[in-house]
C-alpha angles and dihedrals in degrees: 000000000000124000087246091060092048121091130220131227128184124203132174113203108156119271107026092215088070095046099057104066098051091058096036092065095054118104111247095035111129100179141351118201130183116227150129135270140168107039137109101242120093114231097000120198126213094262090052093052093041089056087069090225102102101064093233125139123218103241145169122233111210123197109197143172107242089200089065105030128021127225086242090060089052090052089051090052091047095053090052092057101053146049098242091188097065117087096178100066139292125291111304092355111085131185140060096293090060097052121116124251142154114222112201126203099191138032088247089058091047092052093046091048093049091048094050092047092052093047091051092047092047090051089066090216088146126050091228129052122273105252105170107137123233108216139175110261115253131186114327119219120195116234119234116287094251088064093055114101088352092165089062098039097046105019096164095050090044093051092047094048092046093047091053094046101074091228096119093048090052093048092049092048096050103028106023111168091352087073092068095047092081091056096053 
């Protein structure tokens, strides 16, 4: 498949280190990159974004083969990685750069994202409303190379950071065995 046939999805789910591996294992994923989107600074660096002053989100950019995996399946995977009711960050990571968001690139993606958000909210899975915004994609900025595939490059540090975050406990509490269904 050529890069021109691939499609792109952008998701903000808190720390981008924790958002790469769940997508990376899905069949049909061509590439997952960590990066930044949504702020006012051109070419932001990690320290800029981490300052919480630039307005950027930490995101993952996913290139995928729509003939193998649908955008809807990616949305399903996204919702199972985040607390979509928290507008102040994710788990141990607090501040605007760690908020959740879905950034759409087409009207079809926007409609699919809105539908999936409504279905999740209507399910009453969470005690609070689903507030994750669905926003038009802006300029994507690649994160520094040391952030790319961090879970593979630094597995011990990744495991330690993830274990302290509270993310896995949240996922288990709200998704249980259903969490694993999307990876079968």
